[in-house]
C-alpha positions as CSV (number, residue, x, y, z in Angstrom):
1,M,0.0,0.0,0.0
2,I,2.8,2.4,0.9
3,D,4.7,1.5,-2.3
4,R,1.5,2.2,-4.3
5,V,1.2,5.7,-2.7
6,K,4.8,6.4,-3.3
7,T,4.4,5.4,-7.0
8,K,1.4,7.7,-7.4
9,G,3.2,10.5,-5.7
10,A,6.2,10.1,-8.0
11,V,3.9,10.1,-11.1
12,I,2.2,13.3,-10.0
13,A,5.5,14.9,-9.2
14,S,6.8,14.0,-12.7
15,V,3.7,15.4,-14.4
16,F,4.1,18.7,-12.5
17,M,7.7,18.8,-13.5
18,I,7.0,18.3,-17.2
19,L,4.3,20.9,-17.1
20,S,6.6,23.4,-15.5
21,L,9.3,22.7,-18.1
22,L,6.8,23.2,-20.9
23,L,5.7,26.5,-19.4
24,I,9.2,27.7,-19.2
25,A,9.9,26.6,-22.8
26,V,6.9,28.6,-24.1
27,P,8.2,31.8,-25.8
28,T,7.4,35.0,-24.1
29,D,5.5,36.4,-27.0
30,I,3.1,33.4,-27.0
31,R,2.2,33.8,-23.3
32,A,-0.8,35.9,-22.3
33,Q,0.0,39.6,-22.8
34,P,-1.6,42.2,-20.6
35,S,-4.4,44.2,-22.4
36,T,-3.4,47.5,-20.7
37,H,-0.4,49.4,-19.4
38,K,-0.4,51.8,-16.5
39,V,1.7,54.9,-17.4
40,Q,4.7,55.4,-15.2
41,S,6.8,58.6,-15.0
42,G,9.0,58.9,-18.1
43,D,6.9,56.6,-20.3
44,T,6.4,57.4,-23.9
45,L,4.3,55.6,-26.5
46,W,7.5,54.4,-28.2
47,S,9.0,53.2,-25.0
48,I,5.8,51.2,-24.3
49,C,6.0,49.7,-27.8
50,E,9.6,48.8,-27.3
51,K,8.7,47.1,-24.0
52,Y,5.8,45.0,-25.2
53,Y,6.6,44.4,-28.9
54,G,10.3,45.1,-29.3
55,D,9.5,47.6,-32.0
56,S,9.3,51.3,-31.0
57,T,8.2,52.3,-34.5
58,L,4.7,50.9,-33.8
59,W,3.9,53.9,-31.6
60,P,1.6,55.6,-34.2
61,K,-0.7,52.5,-34.2
62,L,-0.7,52.5,-30.4
63,W,-1.7,56.2,-30.5
64,E,-4.6,55.2,-32.8
65,M,-5.7,52.8,-30.1
66,N,-5.6,55.5,-27.5
67,P,-7.0,58.7,-29.0
68,F,-7.3,60.4,-25.6
69,V,-3.5,60.9,-25.7
70,T,-2.8,64.4,-26.7
71,N,1.0,64.1,-26.8
72,P,2.8,60.8,-27.5
73,H,5.9,61.8,-25.6
74,L,4.3,63.5,-22.6
75,L,2.1,60.8,-21.0
76,K,0.3,61.4,-17.7
77,P,1.4,58.9,-15.0
78,G,-1.5,56.7,-13.9
79,D,-3.3,56.8,-17.3
80,M,-4.2,53.4,-18.7
81,I,-2.9,52.6,-22.2
82,T,-4.8,50.0,-24.2
83,L,-2.3,47.7,-25.8
84,I,-2.3,46.3,-29.3
85,E,-3.1,42.6,-29.6
86,K,-0.2,40.9,-31.2
87,E,-2.6,38.9,-33.3
88,D,-4.0,42.2,-34.7
89,M,-0.5,43.3,-35.7
90,L,0.3,40.0,-37.4
91,R,-3.0,39.4,-39.1
92,G,-2.3,41.8,-42.0
93,K,1.2,40.3,-42.6
94,V,-0.1,36.7,-42.5
95,A,-2.9,37.6,-44.9
96,L,-0.3,39.2,-47.2
97,E,2.1,36.3,-47.1
98,K,-0.5,33.5,-47.2
99,P,-3.2,34.2,-49.7
100,S,-6.5,32.4,-49.2
101,K,-6.8,29.0,-50.9
102,E,-10.2,30.0,-52.1
103,I,-8.7,32.6,-54.5
104,A,-8.2,31.0,-57.9
105,Q,-5.2,33.1,-58.8
106,P,-2.4,34.1,-56.5
107,V,-2.5,37.7,-55.1
108,P,0.7,39.6,-56.0
109,K,2.8,40.4,-53.0
110,M,2.9,44.2,-52.2
111,K,6.4,45.3,-51.7
112,G,7.3,48.0,-49.1
113,I,8.3,51.4,-50.3
114,D,11.7,52.7,-49.3
115,L,11.1,56.3,-48.1
116,S,14.7,57.1,-47.6
117,L,15.2,57.5,-51.3
118,L,12.2,59.9,-51.5
119,A,12.4,61.9,-48.3
120,T,13.8,61.8,-44.8
121,P,11.0,60.9,-42.4
122,S,12.9,62.3,-39.3
123,K,13.0,65.8,-41.0
124,M,9.5,65.9,-42.4
125,G,7.8,67.7,-39.6
126,Y,4.0,67.7,-39.1
127,L,0.9,69.9,-38.8
128,A,-0.2,70.6,-35.2
129,M,-3.9,71.5,-34.8
130,R,-3.6,72.2,-31.1
131,D,-1.1,73.7,-28.7
132,V,2.3,72.0,-28.9
133,L,3.8,70.7,-25.7
134,T,7.5,71.2,-26.1
135,W,10.4,69.7,-24.1
136,G,12.1,73.1,-23.8
137,E,13.8,75.7,-25.8
138,I,17.2,77.2,-26.7
139,Y,17.6,80.3,-24.5
140,G,21.1,81.3,-25.3
141,S,24.1,80.7,-27.6
142,T,27.9,81.2,-27.4
143,K,27.8,82.5,-31.0
144,S,25.1,83.7,-33.3
145,Q,21.7,84.3,-31.6
146,L,19.9,83.6,-35.0
147,G,21.8,81.2,-37.2
148,A,23.3,78.2,-35.4
149,E,26.0,76.2,-37.1
150,K,27.2,72.7,-36.6
151,G,29.6,72.6,-33.6
152,D,28.1,75.7,-31.9
153,K,27.4,75.5,-28.2
154,V,23.9,76.5,-27.1
155,F,22.1,76.7,-23.8
156,L,18.9,74.7,-23.2
157,H,16.1,75.2,-20.7
158,L,14.3,71.8,-20.5
159,N,11.1,70.8,-18.7
160,V,12.3,67.2,-18.7
161,S,15.4,65.7,-17.1
162,A,18.3,65.0,-19.4
163,N,21.9,63.5,-19.2
164,P,25.0,64.2,-21.1
165,G,24.8,62.4,-24.4
166,D,21.0,62.8,-24.8
167,E,20.0,64.0,-28.3
168,F,17.0,66.2,-29.1
169,R,15.5,67.7,-32.2
170,V,15.3,71.4,-32.8
171,A,12.1,72.9,-34.4
172,R,10.3,76.1,-35.2
173,L,6.6,76.7,-35.3
174,I,5.3,78.1,-38.6
175,P,1.7,79.3,-38.4
176,V,-0.6,78.3,-41.4
177,W,-4.1,79.2,-42.4
178,H,-6.6,77.1,-44.3
179,P,-5.9,77.8,-48.0
180,I,-9.5,77.7,-49.1
181,A,-11.3,79.2,-46.1
182,P,-12.1,83.0,-46.0
183,R,-9.6,84.8,-43.8
184,L,-9.9,88.1,-41.9
185,P,-6.8,90.1,-40.9
186,L,-7.0,89.2,-37.2
187,D,-8.1,85.5,-37.7
188,P,-5.9,83.1,-35.7
189,P,-3.9,80.5,-37.6
190,F,-5.5,77.2,-38.6
191,G,-2.6,75.4,-37.0
192,N,1.2,75.3,-36.8
193,V,3.7,73.4,-38.9
194,I,6.3,71.9,-36.7
195,S,9.4,72.4,-38.9
196,F,12.5,70.4,-37.8
197,R,15.6,72.4,-38.2
198,G,18.5,70.4,-36.6
199,K,19.8,68.3,-33.8
200,V,21.6,69.0,-30.5
201,V,23.3,66.8,-27.9
202,V,23.5,67.6,-24.2
203,K,27.2,68.1,-23.1
204,E,26.9,69.3,-19.5
205,I,24.3,69.8,-16.8
206,L,24.6,73.4,-15.6
207,Q,21.9,73.3,-12.9
208,Q,18.4,71.9,-12.6
209,D,16.6,72.2,-15.9
210,Y,19.5,74.1,-17.6
211,Y,22.0,72.5,-19.9
212,L,24.9,73.2,-22.2
213,A,24.5,71.4,-25.6
214,E,26.3,71.2,-28.9
215,V,24.6,71.5,-32.3
216,T,25.3,68.3,-34.2
217,D,23.2,68.9,-37.3
218,V,21.6,71.8,-39.1
219,F,19.1,71.4,-42.0
220,G,17.2,74.7,-41.5
221,E,17.9,78.0,-39.9
222,F,17.3,78.2,-36.1
223,G,18.7,80.1,-33.1
224,V,17.6,81.3,-29.7
225,G,13.9,80.7,-29.1
226,A,13.8,77.5,-31.1
227,I,11.8,74.7,-29.4
228,I,13.2,71.3,-28.3
229,L,11.4,68.1,-29.1
230,P,12.3,64.4,-28.7
231,F,13.2,62.0,-31.4
232,E,10.3,59.9,-32.6
233,P,11.4,56.5,-34.0
234,T,10.1,55.7,-37.5
235,S,10.8,53.1,-40.1
236,N,11.9,54.0,-43.7
237,C,10.0,51.0,-45.1
238,I,6.3,51.6,-45.5
239,Q,3.6,49.2,-46.7
240,P,1.2,50.9,-49.2
241,S,-2.5,50.2,-48.9
242,A,-5.7,51.2,-50.8
243,T,-8.3,53.6,-49.4
244,D,-12.1,54.0,-49.7
245,P,-13.4,56.3,-52.4
246,K,-14.4,59.5,-50.7
247,L,-13.0,62.9,-49.9
248,Y,-10.9,63.1,-46.7
249,G,-9.6,66.6,-46.6
250,N,-7.1,69.1,-48.1
251,I,-3.5,69.8,-48.4
252,I,-3.0,72.6,-45.9
253,A,0.7,73.4,-46.4
254,A,3.9,72.0,-47.8
255,K,7.3,71.6,-46.0
256,D,9.2,74.8,-45.6
257,N,6.1,76.7,-46.9
258,M,7.0,75.8,-50.4
259,S,4.6,77.4,-52.9
260,V,5.4,74.9,-55.7
261,I,4.4,71.3,-54.9
262,G,5.4,68.4,-57.0
263,K,6.8,64.8,-56.9
264,N,8.6,64.0,-53.6
265,S,7.2,67.1,-51.9
266,V,6.3,66.7,-48.2
267,V,2.8,68.0,-47.5
268,Y,0.5,68.3,-44.5
269,L,-3.2,67.3,-44.5
270,N,-6.0,68.4,-42.2
271,A,-7.1,64.8,-41.6
272,G,-5.7,62.1,-39.3
273,F,-6.4,58.8,-37.8
274,K,-9.7,60.1,-36.3
275,D,-10.7,60.4,-40.0
276,G,-9.6,56.9,-40.8
277,I,-6.2,57.9,-42.2
278,Q,-3.3,55.6,-41.4
279,R,0.4,55.3,-42.3
280,G,0.9,53.7,-45.7
281,Q,-2.4,54.6,-47.2
282,V,-2.3,55.9,-50.8
283,F,-4.6,58.8,-51.9
284,E,-5.4,60.6,-55.1
285,I,-4.8,64.3,-55.2
286,A,-7.7,66.0,-56.9
287,R,-8.5,69.5,-58.2
288,I,-12.2,70.1,-58.1
289,S,-14.0,72.3,-60.6
290,K,-17.5,73.2,-61.5
291,I,-18.9,71.5,-64.7
292,P,-19.9,74.4,-67.0
293,R,-23.6,74.9,-67.7
294,E,-25.6,77.7,-69.3
295,N,-27.2,78.6,-66.0
296,L,-24.0,78.3,-64.0
297,R,-23.5,81.1,-61.5
298,V,-19.9,82.3,-61.3
299,G,-18.3,81.4,-58.0
300,D,-20.7,78.6,-57.1
301,F,-17.9,76.3,-56.0
302,E,-16.2,79.0,-54.0
303,G,-19.5,79.9,-52.5
304,L,-20.0,76.4,-51.3
305,M,-16.7,76.5,-49.4
306,N,-17.2,80.0,-48.0
307,D,-20.7,79.2,-46.8
308,S,-19.5,76.1,-45.2
309,F,-16.8,77.8,-43.1
310,A,-19.0,80.9,-42.4
311,S,-21.8,78.7,-41.0
312,A,-19.4,76.6,-39.0
313,V,-20.2,73.5,-41.0
314,S,-17.9,70.7,-40.0
315,K,-15.2,69.5,-42.4
316,E,-16.9,66.1,-42.5
317,E,-20.2,67.7,-43.5
318,Y,-18.9,69.9,-46.3
319,L,-16.8,67.0,-47.7
320,A,-19.9,64.8,-47.7
321,V,-21.9,67.5,-49.5
322,L,-19.2,67.9,-52.1
323,W,-18.8,64.2,-52.6
324,K,-22.5,64.0,-53.4
325,K,-22.1,66.7,-56.0
326,L,-19.3,64.6,-57.5
327,T,-21.0,61.3,-57.6
328,Q,-24.8,61.4,-57.1
329,G,-27.8,62.7,-59.0
330,E,-27.1,65.6,-61.3
331,I,-23.3,65.8,-61.3
332,T,-22.3,69.4,-60.8
333,E,-18.6,69.2,-59.9
334,Y,-15.7,67.2,-61.4
335,A,-12.6,66.0,-59.6
336,F,-9.5,66.1,-61.9
337,P,-6.9,63.7,-60.7
338,V,-3.6,65.5,-60.5
339,G,-1.4,63.2,-58.5
340,K,-0.9,60.6,-55.8
341,L,0.5,60.7,-52.3
342,I,1.3,58.3,-49.5
343,I,0.8,58.8,-45.8
344,V,4.0,58.7,-43.8
345,E,2.7,59.6,-40.4
346,S,-0.9,60.0,-39.0
347,R,-1.8,62.0,-35.9
348,P,-5.3,62.5,-34.4
349,D,-6.3,65.5,-36.6
350,S,-3.6,65.7,-39.2
351,S,-1.1,63.7,-41.2
352,T,2.2,64.0,-43.1
353,A,2.5,62.7,-46.7
354,V,4.9,62.4,-49.6
355,V,3.7,63.2,-53.1
356,L,4.5,60.1,-55.3
357,S,3.4,61.6,-58.6
358,A,2.0,64.8,-60.1
359,T,0.6,65.6,-63.5
360,E,0.7,69.3,-63.0
361,E,2.0,71.9,-60.5
362,L,0.1,71.3,-57.3
363,T,-1.1,73.9,-54.8
364,T,-2.3,73.9,-51.2
365,G,-6.1,73.5,-50.9
366,A,-6.0,70.5,-53.3
367,F,-8.4,67.7,-52.2
368,I,-7.4,64.3,-51.0
369,K,-9.6,61.5,-52.4
370,G,-9.5,57.8,-51.7
371,Y,-7.7,55.5,-54.1
372,S,-8.6,51.8,-54.4
373,W,-7.3,48.9,-56.4
374,S,-7.8,45.2,-56.8
375,E,-4.1,44.6,-57.7
376,P,-1.1,46.7,-56.8
377,P,-0.9,49.6,-59.3
378,E,2.0,49.8,-61.7
379,F,3.3,53.2,-60.4
380,L,3.9,51.7,-57.0
381,A,6.0,48.9,-58.5
382,K,8.3,51.5,-60.0
383,L,9.1,53.1,-56.7
384,P,12.2,52.1,-54.6
385,S,11.3,49.0,-52.7
386,C,12.3,47.4,-49.4
387,P,11.5,44.1,-47.6
388,L,8.7,44.2,-45.2
389,E,9.3,42.5,-41.8
């Protein structure tokens, strides 16, 4: 009897040992992942992505999951961040790599587009539709107060702690107004373009919140008064995707306030992930004109836009009205396709894009229209490619 009990005990102990070994052997990424993260002091969206997914460049997708966040690099301790399910992240890739067996013909694989040969994502900047929460400013210089040069020493006043060797981006705010909205002399700007101008690295801590730094890169004029912002990790390889056919918004401004917009230009849109816009989406750039008729009143199209803004009609409403005029009933407007663009970064209310093609000189105010396809379009295949992870 005692021997039988001992035997049973040995069997049970062996089973528990095997289960323990199996649990230890299970890869970390297969185990249950928490669905939320409680923000700790110093957390950013990209540090959270690095912690849970090992890829800090996923922070824009995490931001889409948490639209209450107003600033991705200044999170409030105690806030709960909803995490991305790993299955959701992989679903698109699996579907791309393993076409359904029900499809008669294989679906061509969509290659990634190498942005580094078209533009530099870290220098693109973005359109801010609300107040910008900076990390500090340049409050003094050992040389020119206006035009910093590489190697210059500058003084920083930061509202975050920093250590020697920490790098930051330098930026300027450029106010912009909606290009097709009526504007009065005292009207406030529609938003501010965050224009990245260079980089600095902290060399010495002078006292609390005050630092000596060295200018390590200059790609635009800046000096005392320029704002300091953190680096936001991004990938140069982007996967293009189609979009639903409708109007999404307008080109509000171009990088460096360029008046001439063409292929490879960086532009800023007044629509973001709250409007369904995501990184990698491809859109058609359209110039909308009235269709001439005998009873056409001059200025009808401009009147539609002016009335919309004057009566505080929302962007979504006037775009829906305009879309009906383009597609339903008696067609009164026509959208001339004049180019294509791809979204590089999407924020809550705005996005940054690169113009992939243009058939004429583009201007701010041009409309952004959805662009769909059943197979990858030829013009995408001609762009510099990169392997998708």
